[in-house]
MARBA-451103 format. One record per residue (C-alpha): residue in one letter; x negated, y negated, z; residue number from 1. Coordinates in Angstrom, 3 decimals. Layout:
<atom residu="A" east="X" north="Y" up="Z" num="NUM"/>
...
END
This chain:
<atom residu="M" east="-0.049" north="0.003" up="-0.013" num="1"/>
<atom residu="K" east="-1.016" north="-3.863" up="-0.726" num="2"/>
<atom residu="L" east="-0.664" north="-5.755" up="2.188" num="3"/>
<atom residu="V" east="-1.109" north="-9.500" up="1.949" num="4"/>
<atom residu="N" east="-1.482" north="-11.928" up="4.894" num="5"/>
<atom residu="I" east="-1.299" north="-15.429" up="3.792" num="6"/>
<atom residu="G" east="-2.815" north="-18.378" up="5.768" num="7"/>
<atom residu="C" east="-4.075" north="-16.057" up="8.206" num="8"/>
<atom residu="G" east="-6.285" north="-18.489" up="10.333" num="9"/>
<atom residu="H" east="-7.989" north="-15.705" up="12.841" num="10"/>
<atom residu="N" east="-4.974" north="-13.630" up="13.031" num="11"/>
<atom residu="Y" east="-5.613" north="-10.689" up="10.704" num="12"/>
<atom residu="H" east="-5.963" north="-7.196" up="10.053" num="13"/>
<atom residu="T" east="-8.264" north="-4.934" up="8.298" num="14"/>
<atom residu="D" east="-6.009" north="-3.173" up="6.712" num="15"/>
<atom residu="W" east="-4.568" north="-6.273" up="4.604" num="16"/>
<atom residu="V" east="-5.582" north="-8.947" up="2.243" num="17"/>
<atom residu="N" east="-6.311" north="-11.667" up="4.080" num="18"/>
<atom residu="L" east="-6.308" north="-15.202" up="2.636" num="19"/>
<atom residu="D" east="-6.969" north="-18.616" up="4.092" num="20"/>
<atom residu="L" east="-9.455" north="-21.598" up="3.189" num="21"/>
<atom residu="Y" east="-12.668" north="-20.083" up="4.514" num="22"/>
<atom residu="K" east="-14.367" north="-16.941" up="3.955" num="23"/>
<atom residu="S" east="-15.422" north="-14.403" up="6.346" num="24"/>
<atom residu="E" east="-16.278" north="-10.469" up="6.219" num="25"/>
<atom residu="F" east="-12.209" north="-9.774" up="6.419" num="26"/>
<atom residu="V" east="-10.942" north="-13.063" up="5.049" num="27"/>
<atom residu="K" east="-10.718" north="-13.967" up="1.224" num="28"/>
<atom residu="Y" east="-11.050" north="-17.884" up="0.442" num="29"/>
<atom residu="Y" east="-7.506" north="-18.925" up="-1.102" num="30"/>
<atom residu="N" east="-6.001" north="-22.162" up="-1.795" num="31"/>
<atom residu="I" east="-2.143" north="-21.810" up="-1.125" num="32"/>
<atom residu="K" east="-1.248" north="-24.217" up="-3.399" num="33"/>
<atom residu="N" east="-2.999" north="-22.352" up="-6.339" num="34"/>
<atom residu="K" east="-1.260" north="-19.345" up="-8.376" num="35"/>
<atom residu="L" east="-1.451" north="-16.601" up="-5.841" num="36"/>
<atom residu="P" east="-4.270" north="-14.052" up="-6.966" num="37"/>
<atom residu="F" east="-2.354" north="-11.040" up="-7.488" num="38"/>
<atom residu="L" east="-0.459" north="-9.748" up="-11.009" num="39"/>
<atom residu="D" east="3.365" north="-9.686" up="-10.890" num="40"/>
<atom residu="N" east="5.170" north="-6.907" up="-9.026" num="41"/>
<atom residu="S" east="1.610" north="-5.579" up="-7.397" num="42"/>
<atom residu="V" east="2.068" north="-6.432" up="-3.728" num="43"/>
<atom residu="D" east="4.135" north="-4.141" up="-1.185" num="44"/>
<atom residu="V" east="4.156" north="-6.703" up="1.729" num="45"/>
<atom residu="I" east="3.558" north="-10.332" up="2.067" num="46"/>
<atom residu="Y" east="3.468" north="-12.126" up="5.525" num="47"/>
<atom residu="H" east="2.754" north="-15.760" up="6.395" num="48"/>
<atom residu="S" east="2.969" north="-17.534" up="10.118" num="49"/>
<atom residu="H" east="3.098" north="-20.925" up="10.285" num="50"/>
<atom residu="V" east="1.853" north="-21.787" up="6.616" num="51"/>
<atom residu="L" east="5.023" north="-22.474" up="4.971" num="52"/>
<atom residu="E" east="5.732" north="-26.333" up="6.925" num="53"/>
<atom residu="H" east="2.374" north="-27.555" up="5.829" num="54"/>
<atom residu="L" east="3.488" north="-27.588" up="2.268" num="55"/>
<atom residu="N" east="5.778" north="-30.280" up="1.072" num="56"/>
<atom residu="K" east="9.075" north="-29.155" up="-0.434" num="57"/>
<atom residu="L" east="7.894" north="-28.992" up="-3.937" num="58"/>
<atom residu="E" east="4.882" north="-26.837" up="-3.011" num="59"/>
<atom residu="A" east="6.672" north="-24.918" up="-0.927" num="60"/>
<atom residu="A" east="9.008" north="-23.783" up="-3.693" num="61"/>
<atom residu="K" east="6.319" north="-23.013" up="-5.816" num="62"/>
<atom residu="F" east="4.459" north="-20.817" up="-3.185" num="63"/>
<atom residu="I" east="7.845" north="-18.754" up="-2.426" num="64"/>
<atom residu="K" east="8.128" north="-17.972" up="-6.189" num="65"/>
<atom residu="D" east="4.866" north="-16.878" up="-6.670" num="66"/>
<atom residu="C" east="5.481" north="-14.735" up="-3.805" num="67"/>
<atom residu="Y" east="8.401" north="-13.166" up="-5.365" num="68"/>
<atom residu="K" east="6.690" north="-12.708" up="-8.713" num="69"/>
<atom residu="V" east="3.750" north="-10.643" up="-6.999" num="70"/>
<atom residu="L" east="6.057" north="-8.648" up="-4.901" num="71"/>
<atom residu="K" east="7.226" north="-5.310" up="-6.140" num="72"/>
<atom residu="P" east="10.892" north="-4.626" up="-6.074" num="73"/>
<atom residu="G" east="11.907" north="-3.443" up="-3.053" num="74"/>
<atom residu="G" east="8.761" north="-5.042" up="-1.514" num="75"/>
<atom residu="V" east="9.147" north="-7.036" up="1.817" num="76"/>
<atom residu="M" east="8.162" north="-10.765" up="2.722" num="77"/>
<atom residu="R" east="7.892" north="-12.059" up="6.374" num="78"/>
<atom residu="V" east="7.767" north="-15.415" up="7.103" num="79"/>
<atom residu="V" east="7.410" north="-17.150" up="10.261" num="80"/>
<atom residu="I" east="7.902" north="-20.763" up="10.569" num="81"/>
<atom residu="P" east="8.177" north="-23.378" up="13.623" num="82"/>
<atom residu="D" east="11.789" north="-22.933" up="14.650" num="83"/>
<atom residu="L" east="13.547" north="-26.725" up="14.200" num="84"/>
<atom residu="E" east="16.699" north="-25.220" up="15.566" num="85"/>
<atom residu="Q" east="15.343" north="-24.052" up="18.597" num="86"/>
<atom residu="I" east="13.072" north="-27.208" up="19.480" num="87"/>
<atom residu="C" east="16.055" north="-29.142" up="18.721" num="88"/>
<atom residu="I" east="18.601" north="-27.096" up="21.114" num="89"/>
<atom residu="E" east="15.277" north="-27.238" up="23.576" num="90"/>
<atom residu="Y" east="14.950" north="-30.855" up="23.010" num="91"/>
<atom residu="L" east="18.742" north="-31.723" up="23.799" num="92"/>
<atom residu="S" east="18.772" north="-29.357" up="26.900" num="93"/>
<atom residu="N" east="15.973" north="-31.370" up="28.708" num="94"/>
<atom residu="L" east="17.001" north="-34.794" up="27.513" num="95"/>
<atom residu="E" east="20.473" north="-34.388" up="29.306" num="96"/>
<atom residu="K" east="18.514" north="-32.883" up="32.687" num="97"/>
<atom residu="G" east="15.881" north="-35.661" up="32.493" num="98"/>
<atom residu="F" east="18.489" north="-38.324" up="32.089" num="99"/>
<atom residu="S" east="19.881" north="-37.295" up="35.318" num="100"/>
<atom residu="T" east="16.679" north="-36.550" up="37.476" num="101"/>
<atom residu="N" east="13.771" north="-38.108" up="38.686" num="102"/>
<atom residu="D" east="11.968" north="-34.564" up="38.389" num="103"/>
<atom residu="Q" east="8.554" north="-35.508" up="36.796" num="104"/>
<atom residu="K" east="8.222" north="-31.478" up="35.478" num="105"/>
<atom residu="V" east="11.590" north="-32.263" up="33.569" num="106"/>
<atom residu="I" east="10.607" north="-35.606" up="32.268" num="107"/>
<atom residu="L" east="7.291" north="-33.894" up="31.111" num="108"/>
<atom residu="N" east="9.103" north="-31.189" up="29.423" num="109"/>
<atom residu="Y" east="11.361" north="-33.825" up="27.486" num="110"/>
<atom residu="K" east="8.642" north="-35.633" up="26.390" num="111"/>
<atom residu="W" east="6.659" north="-32.462" up="25.017" num="112"/>
<atom residu="N" east="9.723" north="-31.688" up="23.182" num="113"/>
<atom residu="K" east="9.544" north="-34.600" up="21.264" num="114"/>
<atom residu="I" east="6.354" north="-34.136" up="20.603" num="115"/>
<atom residu="E" east="6.976" north="-30.682" up="19.216" num="116"/>
<atom residu="L" east="9.887" north="-32.031" up="17.106" num="117"/>
<atom residu="L" east="8.022" north="-35.220" up="15.864" num="118"/>
<atom residu="D" east="4.389" north="-35.331" up="16.047" num="119"/>
<atom residu="Q" east="3.060" north="-33.270" up="13.553" num="120"/>
<atom residu="V" east="5.332" north="-34.885" up="10.658" num="121"/>
<atom residu="V" east="4.447" north="-38.380" up="11.288" num="122"/>
<atom residu="R" east="0.672" north="-38.411" up="12.873" num="123"/>
<atom residu="Q" east="-1.904" north="-40.560" up="11.452" num="124"/>
<atom residu="K" east="-4.768" north="-39.101" up="13.214" num="125"/>
<atom residu="I" east="-6.217" north="-35.491" up="14.060" num="126"/>
<atom residu="G" east="-4.432" north="-34.339" up="17.157" num="127"/>
<atom residu="G" east="-1.692" north="-37.029" up="17.133" num="128"/>
<atom residu="E" east="0.305" north="-37.308" up="20.355" num="129"/>
<atom residu="M" east="-0.474" north="-33.570" up="21.345" num="130"/>
<atom residu="L" east="-4.058" north="-34.681" up="21.686" num="131"/>
<atom residu="D" east="-3.100" north="-38.037" up="23.457" num="132"/>
<atom residu="T" east="-1.075" north="-36.149" up="25.749" num="133"/>
<atom residu="I" east="-3.736" north="-33.449" up="26.641" num="134"/>
<atom residu="K" east="-6.248" north="-36.046" up="27.074" num="135"/>
<atom residu="S" east="-3.896" north="-37.832" up="29.831" num="136"/>
<atom residu="G" east="-3.316" north="-34.722" up="31.412" num="137"/>
<atom residu="E" east="0.400" north="-35.517" up="31.775" num="138"/>
<atom residu="F" east="1.957" north="-32.257" up="30.528" num="139"/>
<atom residu="N" east="3.505" north="-29.645" up="32.767" num="140"/>
<atom residu="E" east="1.088" north="-26.619" up="31.895" num="141"/>
<atom residu="D" east="3.270" north="-23.811" up="32.226" num="142"/>
<atom residu="Y" east="6.495" north="-25.167" up="30.032" num="143"/>
<atom residu="V" east="3.726" north="-25.718" up="26.863" num="144"/>
<atom residu="L" east="2.471" north="-22.463" up="27.395" num="145"/>
<atom residu="Y" east="6.065" north="-21.336" up="27.475" num="146"/>
<atom residu="R" east="6.787" north="-23.304" up="24.390" num="147"/>
<atom residu="N" east="3.594" north="-22.790" up="22.638" num="148"/>
<atom residu="G" east="2.219" north="-19.416" up="23.421" num="149"/>
<atom residu="E" east="-1.225" north="-18.155" up="23.445" num="150"/>
<atom residu="E" east="-2.661" north="-19.876" up="20.573" num="151"/>
<atom residu="F" east="-2.517" north="-23.219" up="22.454" num="152"/>
<atom residu="E" east="-4.079" north="-21.223" up="25.654" num="153"/>
<atom residu="N" east="-6.714" north="-20.257" up="23.802" num="154"/>
<atom residu="M" east="-7.499" north="-23.877" up="21.856" num="155"/>
<atom residu="L" east="-7.738" north="-25.336" up="24.906" num="156"/>
<atom residu="A" east="-9.863" north="-22.658" up="26.650" num="157"/>
<atom residu="S" east="-12.366" north="-22.961" up="23.599" num="158"/>
<atom residu="I" east="-13.298" north="-26.160" up="24.264" num="159"/>
<atom residu="K" east="-15.443" north="-25.434" up="27.317" num="160"/>
<atom residu="N" east="-15.724" north="-21.920" up="26.500" num="161"/>
<atom residu="K" east="-14.879" north="-20.753" up="30.081" num="162"/>
<atom residu="T" east="-14.356" north="-16.957" up="31.162" num="163"/>
<atom residu="V" east="-12.390" north="-17.873" up="34.256" num="164"/>
<atom residu="N" east="-9.423" north="-19.373" up="34.181" num="165"/>
<atom residu="P" east="-9.081" north="-22.856" up="36.173" num="166"/>
<atom residu="G" east="-6.193" north="-25.260" up="35.178" num="167"/>
<atom residu="I" east="-5.847" north="-26.002" up="31.187" num="168"/>
<atom residu="K" east="-5.524" north="-29.613" up="32.059" num="169"/>
<atom residu="D" east="-8.868" north="-29.701" up="34.047" num="170"/>
<atom residu="R" east="-10.495" north="-27.932" up="31.327" num="171"/>
<atom residu="V" east="-9.432" north="-30.263" up="28.757" num="172"/>
<atom residu="I" east="-10.061" north="-33.621" up="31.042" num="173"/>
<atom residu="D" east="-13.675" north="-32.310" up="31.820" num="174"/>
<atom residu="F" east="-14.428" north="-31.792" up="27.975" num="175"/>
<atom residu="I" east="-12.723" north="-35.374" up="27.194" num="176"/>
<atom residu="K" east="-14.969" north="-36.760" up="30.131" num="177"/>
<atom residu="A" east="-18.205" north="-34.920" up="29.354" num="178"/>
<atom residu="D" east="-21.007" north="-37.286" up="28.439" num="179"/>
<atom residu="N" east="-22.638" north="-35.077" up="25.901" num="180"/>
<atom residu="F" east="-23.777" north="-34.725" up="22.329" num="181"/>
<atom residu="F" east="-20.870" north="-31.952" up="21.330" num="182"/>
<atom residu="S" east="-17.644" north="-33.881" up="22.991" num="183"/>
<atom residu="K" east="-18.864" north="-37.093" up="21.399" num="184"/>
<atom residu="F" east="-19.411" north="-35.525" up="17.747" num="185"/>
<atom residu="I" east="-15.799" north="-33.882" up="18.418" num="186"/>
<atom residu="I" east="-14.162" north="-37.042" up="19.216" num="187"/>
<atom residu="K" east="-15.732" north="-38.981" up="16.470" num="188"/>
<atom residu="F" east="-14.612" north="-36.251" up="14.002" num="189"/>
<atom residu="I" east="-11.336" north="-36.562" up="15.457" num="190"/>
<atom residu="K" east="-10.811" north="-40.182" up="14.907" num="191"/>
<atom residu="K" east="-11.939" north="-40.213" up="11.279" num="192"/>
<atom residu="A" east="-10.270" north="-37.256" up="9.771" num="193"/>
<atom residu="N" east="-7.043" north="-37.487" up="8.167" num="194"/>
<atom residu="P" east="-4.344" north="-35.343" up="8.930" num="195"/>
<atom residu="Q" east="-2.405" north="-35.787" up="5.825" num="196"/>
<atom residu="K" east="-5.633" north="-34.420" up="3.877" num="197"/>
<atom residu="S" east="-6.606" north="-31.485" up="6.182" num="198"/>
<atom residu="G" east="-3.752" north="-29.718" up="6.464" num="199"/>
<atom residu="E" east="-2.943" north="-30.134" up="9.695" num="200"/>
<atom residu="A" east="0.357" north="-31.914" up="9.547" num="201"/>
<atom residu="H" east="3.771" north="-30.422" up="8.809" num="202"/>
<atom residu="K" east="4.952" north="-31.704" up="5.681" num="203"/>
<atom residu="W" east="8.544" north="-30.213" up="6.515" num="204"/>
<atom residu="M" east="10.445" north="-28.247" up="9.523" num="205"/>
<atom residu="Y" east="12.824" north="-25.402" up="8.997" num="206"/>
<atom residu="D" east="15.863" north="-23.844" up="10.626" num="207"/>
<atom residu="R" east="17.555" north="-20.689" up="9.437" num="208"/>
<atom residu="L" east="20.029" north="-22.298" up="6.980" num="209"/>
<atom residu="D" east="17.227" north="-24.257" up="5.125" num="210"/>
<atom residu="L" east="15.048" north="-21.500" up="5.128" num="211"/>
<atom residu="K" east="17.436" north="-18.751" up="3.898" num="212"/>
<atom residu="L" east="18.365" north="-21.273" up="0.780" num="213"/>
<atom residu="L" east="15.069" north="-21.405" up="0.147" num="214"/>
<atom residu="L" east="14.430" north="-17.945" up="0.031" num="215"/>
<atom residu="Q" east="17.955" north="-16.812" up="-1.508" num="216"/>
<atom residu="G" east="17.053" north="-19.536" up="-4.128" num="217"/>
<atom residu="V" east="14.445" north="-17.712" up="-5.854" num="218"/>
<atom residu="G" east="15.811" north="-14.448" up="-5.608" num="219"/>
<atom residu="F" east="15.218" north="-12.799" up="-2.521" num="220"/>
<atom residu="K" east="17.747" north="-11.004" up="-0.822" num="221"/>
<atom residu="D" east="18.687" north="-9.130" up="2.509" num="222"/>
<atom residu="F" east="18.021" north="-12.143" up="4.730" num="223"/>
<atom residu="K" east="17.314" north="-11.103" up="8.369" num="224"/>
<atom residu="I" east="16.376" north="-12.897" up="11.660" num="225"/>
<atom residu="V" east="14.292" north="-10.587" up="13.413" num="226"/>
<atom residu="K" east="12.305" north="-10.435" up="16.754" num="227"/>
<atom residu="Y" east="8.257" north="-10.841" up="16.588" num="228"/>
<atom residu="N" east="7.954" north="-6.700" up="17.106" num="229"/>
<atom residu="E" east="11.086" north="-6.393" up="14.906" num="230"/>
<atom residu="S" east="10.201" north="-5.224" up="10.999" num="231"/>
<atom residu="K" east="10.725" north="-3.378" up="7.973" num="232"/>
<atom residu="I" east="7.064" north="-2.957" up="7.869" num="233"/>
<atom residu="L" east="5.612" north="0.540" up="8.039" num="234"/>
<atom residu="N" east="3.854" north="0.665" up="11.069" num="235"/>
<atom residu="W" east="4.102" north="-3.466" up="11.864" num="236"/>
<atom residu="D" east="3.263" north="-2.360" up="15.915" num="237"/>
<atom residu="L" east="0.023" north="-1.353" up="14.876" num="238"/>
<atom residu="Y" east="-0.851" north="-4.428" up="13.000" num="239"/>
<atom residu="A" east="0.384" north="-6.820" up="15.975" num="240"/>
<atom residu="L" east="0.148" north="-9.840" up="13.815" num="241"/>
<atom residu="D" east="3.476" north="-11.623" up="15.713" num="242"/>
<atom residu="K" east="2.217" north="-10.032" up="19.132" num="243"/>
<atom residu="S" east="0.508" north="-11.534" up="21.699" num="244"/>
<atom residu="H" east="-2.991" north="-10.207" up="22.667" num="245"/>
<atom residu="K" east="-2.508" north="-10.326" up="26.598" num="246"/>
<atom residu="G" east="0.822" north="-8.457" up="26.693" num="247"/>
<atom residu="E" east="4.152" north="-7.343" up="24.928" num="248"/>
<atom residu="Y" east="5.409" north="-10.760" up="24.012" num="249"/>
<atom residu="S" east="5.457" north="-13.512" up="21.314" num="250"/>
<atom residu="R" east="1.841" north="-14.920" up="19.948" num="251"/>
<atom residu="K" east="4.052" north="-18.032" up="18.818" num="252"/>
<atom residu="P" east="7.243" north="-18.328" up="20.974" num="253"/>
<atom residu="D" east="8.493" north="-21.466" up="19.438" num="254"/>
<atom residu="S" east="8.572" north="-19.147" up="16.259" num="255"/>
<atom residu="L" east="11.634" north="-18.055" up="13.749" num="256"/>
<atom residu="F" east="11.149" north="-14.353" up="12.429" num="257"/>
<atom residu="V" east="12.998" north="-13.826" up="9.248" num="258"/>
<atom residu="E" east="12.161" north="-10.739" up="6.749" num="259"/>
<atom residu="V" east="13.511" north="-10.390" up="3.152" num="260"/>
<atom residu="T" east="13.413" north="-8.075" up="0.397" num="261"/>
<atom residu="K" east="12.870" north="-8.455" up="-3.684" num="262"/>
END
């Protein structure tokens, strides 16, 4: 079987063809805006996680059409995206709670929801409001991990590469305050980089209806919302692409998981 993981980042399995904007032993360089490097009707499974939102609507439509062309009849495509609907539900819930209380944790949760909803769409600098919030230390660590999962924790932990697990806020604040070459270099890079060109920014956000219309519009059928550990893909549990490496829960809990067939 030919299994293709597009925009894999560092989340890949060696049984798959893994594509991203870098090259390593198990990852092939591929620019998602180009035509997919496979023959028509030659791929059994396509998987992409938190990729689609980084394309504008025209680019996304072209990409989905390319996916449809290269999949075999009966082939499965699994799409994972930030779930706009759930972000909005969470935001409205915390808005209501926050309006009626002075509880600072509730207020911080509300502020983080707004960041989830808007920041990566409108940001003008690398890191945007997320980075500014982390630098300030004004966030509820438990809530952010609940919303954004281990990838967020891993990103923060990697800043100082500590094996112990002190508070996330303490690690990040220590890094920002550090007066050394590495911290100055990273901060200088962040200030100069353009999120719209780096691929960091979100160009569109999807809910279940918007995604369904996009996928069905190019011919995909059997649209189904699934759980992170549920799939038509044979041996999905073995690959663990949507599962946390630390236990039986989702790697990206803010996600909508969908499968379709050709």
